[in-house]
N, C-alpha and C positions, 0 to 999 in steps of 0.2 A: 396915969393911965390915959393915954391915947390914943382913942379907938378911931378916930378920923385916920392917924398916923398907919394905924392897924391896915384900914382900909386902902390907901393909899400904896401902901406898900405891897399889897395882895395884886393891885393893878398895873403897876408900873415899879421901876427901881429909882426913887427917890433919890438925888441930889444933896447929902445934906452935909455940911462943913463940922469942924470939931467941935466947936460951939453949941451945933443946934444937935450935933449926938449927943455933947454931956447930957441937954436938957431931957432926952427921950428915956422913956420906961423900958424897961428890960424885954419886954414881947416886941415893941417896936424895933429896938438894937436887934435881935433873933432874925427877925423879920428881914431887914435891909441885908445883916450880914449873910443873910442865907440865901439871899435870892427867894423872896418869897411870892414876886410876882411870877417865876415860870413854872412855880408848883401846880397849877393847874393843869399842867402838860400830865403830872400825875394822878391828880383826882380827877380828872376825864380817863385815864385808864381803868381807874380802879370802879369807877362807877359804869363803865360799860363791862368789865366783868361780873357788877351788879345785879346788871339790867340783863344780861342774859342768864343769870341766876335767878331771877325771876320770874322769866318766862320761862323756867325750864322746873317754876315751884321747886325747888328747891335752895331759896334765899333764907338765910339765916343772918339779921341784921346786925348781931353781938358781933359775929365773926367777919362781917364787911365793916361795920367801923372800928376794928382792931385794923384788917385789912389794912385798910387806906389811911388810919394815922399812922400805921407803920413806916408806909411808902411814903408817905408825907416827909416823915422825920428821917429815912434813907435818904431820899432825894435831896436833903437839908444840908444833911452831913455830906453828901457827896460835895454838894458847893462849897460847903467851908472846908472840906480837905483840899477840894481843887485849888481854892485862892493859897492855902499854906504851902502847897506843893510848888507852886509855879512860881509862888514869893521867895522861897528858900532856894530854887534853882535858879534865881533871877530874872527870868520871865517875863515877869510883869514891873520891872525898872523902865526907868526911863521914858515915862507917859505912854505904857504899853497899851494896846486894845483894851486890856480887859478893864485899865485903869481909865480909862476917860467915858465909856457910857454907864458909868454908874460908882460910886462907894465903893473902892476896895477897903477891906477892914485893915490892913496892913500898909498898904502903897499910902497910904492917906493917913494913916496913923490913928485911926476910929479904935485898934483893940492893939494891946502887943500880942506877941506871938503865943503866949502863955495864954494869954486871953481866948485868943481865936481858938487854942487848941482845949480848952475849957468848954467852949460853944460846940466844937465838934464832936467831942468826947460823953457829954452829955446828952447831945442830940441822938447819937452815933448807941450810947447805952440804954436808954430809953426803944427805940429802934430795935435792937437784940431783945429788948426785955417783952416787948409783943410778940418778936418773931418767935423766940423762946416758946411760949407759950400755944401760939399756933401751930408749932410742932407738936407738942404733947397733946395736940387737939387731933391734928392730920397723920401724924407720925412720919415715917423714911422719906416721904415724897416732898413734903412739905421740910424736910429739914435738906434734902439737894436743891431745894427753891431756893431757900435762905440762903445756903452756902455762895451758891452762885450770885443771889445780889451782896451779899457782903467779899464777894472778890471784885465784882465791877464797882461800887462806894471806894474801898481800898486804891483800886488801882486800875479804874478808868482813867485819871491825869494823867499818871506814870505807871507803868511804858505804855499801855493801849494808845492814849491818846498821839503818842508821841513816835509810833509806826503804824498808824496808818488804820490800826483797827476801834478808833474812837467810834468811831461813825456806826462801825456792823456794831458795837456794842448798846449803843442807844436803839438800834433798831432790834436788838434781844430783848432789852430790857422793857423796853416800852410796849411790846406787842408778846409776844411768850410767855414771860416772865410776869408781867404785871396783871399782862387778861389773860389768859392759857392757864398761866399757876396759879392768877387769884380766882379765877372759875372755881378749880381745883381746890382750892385754900375754902372757900365760901363751899361748896358743893359736895366737896368729895370724890369727884368724879371727875376724868380726863376726856374730852372730847373733842376730836382730831378740828372737826369743823367750827371748835371756838377757837383753837389756835390760827385758824385761818382768818376765821371775822375778826381777829387782833393785828390782823396784818396792816389793815389802813391806816388804820390811826396810828401803829407803830411806822411809818412809812411818814406820817406827817407830823412825828415827832423828829427823823432822821431827816428831815427838808430843814428844820430848825438848827438843830447841831451844823448841818453842810453849809447853809447859809451863813451862820455865825463863822466859820470855817473859811467859809471864803472871803465872807469882810477884812480878814485879818490875813490872807494870803501871805501878802508880801512879809511883813512883820514876823509868821512862822516860818517861813523858807528862812529871811535870814536867820532867825534862830534856831535852825536846825529842827523844829519841831515837822514832825513828816506825817501832817494830817491826809485823808484822803485828799485833797483838792491841792494838797501841794505836791503830793505823788501824781496825779495825772491831769494837772495843770488845770487854769481858772477858769478855761473854756468849758471844757473837758466835765466839770464839775458842776457849772452851772447848766450845764444838758441831762446831764444826771439827776440835780434837784428837778430837770422839770417835767424828766420820765417819771419821777415819784410821783410827784404831783397827779398828772392822769391816772397812774396806777391804781393810787387810792380807790378812783373812781369805778376802774375796770375792774376791782374786787369785789366792790359793792356789787357791782349790774351782775356778776357770775355767781351771787351768794343770792340774789335773788330770782336769776334765773336759775337753780338747783332746788331752791324752795326753801332754802337756809332761813332768808330773810324774806319777808312781806315786801310790794312793792311800795309800799309807806316810808321805806326806807330810800327810794329818792330824790325825797327832801332833803338830802345833799346834794343835791343838784342847784339849791337855792346858798349855797356857796361858789358858785361857777364865777361873780363879779368879783371876787376875793381873788380867785385863781386865772383870771384874765388880767388883773394888774400885777401878779406873780411873775404869770409867764412875762410879760410886758417888760418889767424888769430885769429878769432874767437873760433874756435876749443880747441884754449890752453889758460892758463893763461897767464899773463903778464908777460913778463921777469922781472927778479929782477934788472936788470942794460941795460943801453942801448947798443942791439946790434952793434958788429962794424958795419956792413953797414948801421945800420938806421943815418938818419943826426940829427948830435947831437941838430943842430936850433931846430929840431919838437919834443925833447924828454923833458917833459914828457907824450909827449901824445903819444899814440898807439890808442887803439883802436878806439877813436874817428878822429885818422889821417885817418884811413884806411875807415870808415865809409862817411867821409867829402870826400875822393878821389870818393870814388863808387859814391855816391850823388852828386858832380858833374858834373861828366860823365855823368849819369844817367839823369838829369835832363835836363843839355846842350843838349841831343840826343833828351830826352823827347820833348823839346821846337824844333827841327831841324824837327822831325817826324809832329808836329803839323803844321810848317810854310809847310811842304808835304802836307800834307792832304786840308790844306788852299786853296793851289796853286791846287791841282789835283780835287777839288770840282767844285772851278773857272772853270777850263779847261772843265770838264765834264756838268756845267748846261749851 
């Protein structure tokens, strides 16, 4: 057991050699192989759904906990399937972008194909078991949500990512599906304003995947992977990301204006320094080589790193605002 490595793998994607990998415990290996550091995006979506349920006096802690674990396992399964699919299709070979920013289980020889399939199968099976239980509690609507989730887990990498639908999939999954659908699973209610309230954070998650795809724009174009940045052009994609950054704030301001949120949600404005940094970077093309002041451990991540930093700050502030919103409404009631 290596708790320090667990924490590290949840903060960053640690680079490990084959020898180091062999000395790791199973949990550390799973966290590194499934890219545990990015699972925080899913945890925040689930937490938003839970806090909205608390605010409406309809929170069920057991259902929320099961929902959260199920979503995290589903996200991890998708990451594992992603690496397996791209490896089999030959996309990740020849030092492709994915193999540069962190250990690739197959490209770096950390796992065999059978080993990676086992990781994905067990992780996915656990997610399905939890999903089946939640369907038994909430019925046909939950079954529909589960079916949509399974579709995106299995087919995000291929064909969706290859035909310009990967970014749209992320927008749907981390907003309507996880937040709106998660709220339904917890409360048994469907609420149009909750669907809208999930949009700002979904936009944040989508900026992250856009940033990643802009970073590997040249590689994807050369390999025939038609992500949205490849289809619309690198500069156009950068402008779309900036628009999504700004829309996150606009939607929150609208929800405050209609009374769905209290002005306490303005706490998200404390993410503006990260927003300013991100917009400054997105105004120009990616540098040809790593700037001296930029961490070597983060390169070749560039656009995605700034989008992730903004999304993490914005998402955590959004959660803080929601918690304050809940407390204020309780005190006023």
